[in-house]
Residue, then its C-alpha position, 0 to 999 in steps of 0.5 A: m083761016p088756016g094760013r093766017p098766023r095767030t095773034r095775041r088777040d086771037v089767043v085771048h079770044e080763044h081762051g075767053h071762049r073756052y073759059a066762059p062759052d055762055a057768058d061775056r067775060p072781058l078777058g082782054g080788058y082784064l088783061a089790060v088792067l093787070s098789065s097796066f097795074g104790073t107796069g106801074v108796080v115795076g115802075a115804082a119799084t125801079a124808081a125806089r131802087c134808083a132813089g136808093h131805097r132798099a128792102p129791109q134785111n130782116l123781118g120782125p114779127r109785125e112785118l111777118v104778120l103783115l106779109t102773111l096777111a098780104t099773101h092770103k089776100l093775094s091768093r084769094m084775089v088770084s083764085k076768086d077776083a074777076v079781074a084775075s080771070p086771065f090767069r085762071a082761063p087756061f086752067t078752069r071754066y067759068a061757072g058764074t059768081s059765088a058772091p059779088a065780084e067773085a068768080a066761081s069755078p066748078d068743083f072738080p073731084p080730086p084725080y084719086a077720088a074715083a080710085q078711092e071709091r073703087h078700093s074702099p073697104g066694104g065697098 
């Protein structure tokens, strides 16, 4: 309806339909799981801070390696894990799964690929 204001549910449903028009992807459910997990992390961090625990001031080699591995795991989860689909929905389209519990997105050529082909030497 044109006169009715859009709700959050309408926005999630619209993004879900654009993200996966031919597949049933439960973006609303994934968003609820991510929200509850985020709330738990913030609650645990607040409880630790209130209990007087502070983050370390300097990182040793062991902590640096652990932080590097955790960053890699987080980036892989955001880019491939099905539960992180609400983060990707505004920017990409669902193209099936590439492995169990991994979402695949279509390969888009870089924006300069067409210009590079036109101006390649000998072409």
